[in-house]
N, C-alpha and C positions, 0 to 999 in steps of 0.2 A: 503493499500499499505507501511507501514512499514515506511512513511514519517515524521510522526511530533513526536519520541523519539530521545532525543538529551541529550548528556550527555558527560564526560566524560574519556576512556580508560584510565584503568590501565594494565599495562601489567606484565606479572609474567616470560618475556624474555624479561625485560630493553633494554637489551645491544642490543639486536636484532633491537631494533630504530633508524632510523638516523634520530635525531633532537631531540626534549626537549619532554624524556618520561612524564614528568608531566603534557605534556598542550597536550594529544591525544584526540581532538574533531570528536565526531560521529554526524553524522546528518540524522541517520536514520537505524532503527534497522536491514537492511541488512549490512551498511559501520560495524555494531557492529561487526555482523556474519563474517565479512570479517576480521576486525581484530582480533578477536578471534583466527579465523584459522593463521593466518600469525603468530601471536605471537606461533601456539603451534606446527605449520607443520613445520618436520626437513628439509624438499624441499624449504621453503622458508627462505632464509641466512640473509636477513636484509629487512627492509621497512619502510616508511616515507609517513605520511598522510597530503596531501596538503601544502607541505614545493616546493613547486614548482611552478613558474608563467609561463605562457605561454600567449603572447600575441596574439591576435586574431581582427578582424574585424566584427563586429557584421551588420547583415543583417539590425538590428532592424535600425539603424543611421548611419550606413559607417564609425564610429570611431574607434578605436584602444580602446578596453577593457582587463581586464586582468584575465584571466582564472587559477584557481587553481585545478591540476587535483586531484580527491581523495587521491592516494595511486602511488606508485613508489616504485614497489618488485625489489629482485634478487633473481633469483630463479636457482633451479637444474633442468633444464626441463628433459623429459624423456628422451632424447637422452644423459643425464649425463653433460651436459654445463652448463655452469653461462649464463646467460643472464638475462638484466635488461627489467621489465615491469613495463608500465606507465599503471594505470587502472583507469578507469570511471564506476560507476555503477549506473545505471538508468534503470527505470522504462523500461521494453518492448516496449510498446508504446508510449513512447517516445524517440523510436530508428528508430519508421516507421512513413513515412509522410502519416498523418490522410487521411481517405477515404472522398473523395470529398460529400459533403451534399446540399442538395439543398437548406437550408436556413443556410445562412451564418450567424450567429451568431457570438455576444464574445468571447464567447466559441473557437468554433472552429478556429477564428480568433491565439486567445491565442495557442492552438494546434499547427497551423502550426507557426507560431513565435516563440515557443519554440522548433520545431524541426528542422526550420532554423538555430537559435542560438548554437545549439548543434552539429550538423553540420561542423558550423563554428569552433566551439571550438575545434572538432574532429576532423577536415583538420590542424587545425592549430597542434595539437599537437601530429599527425602522423607523419607532415612535421621535427617539433621539434623532436621525437622521431628518425629519420631516419638519421639527423645530429647527433647525438649521438652515433649510432648502438643500439639503443632501439626499444623495439615492443608499441605499443599503442593496448589495449582490454579495448571493453568496457563490461562489466558484467552485466546481467538482473536480475529477479526474477529465470530465468531458468535455466543459471548458478551457481548461488547460492542455487539453487534446494528449493527454494519457489516459494510455489501452489499463 
């Protein structure tokens, strides 16, 4: 799944990065691929990684938690307008409600909880973005061109 590769990204166009360009952490090969695209794509004017905090209520304990969305990018869209997009990168499987199973295993319960927590985070992120006039987008391996 590209989940276990981690490291520090060193941008070539460090002036595009909003935040500390010496401390850009990626937590998966998918995030690394996205960072490389942000750094080299001229339509992406600026970007940041895990620099914003969004509060959300977790369905696990009904308490407020902090969510650090993967990226915020400022882009020139297809219409030629500048827009800001908050981006979360997740496996497609985590964006869909798990299929009902006959046996309720710990793994199945964990899949459901992961899905529900993600939905809570993304609902909070969408509200956060709406207030700022931004757009929120979840990107999966399909969006990144990964099989």
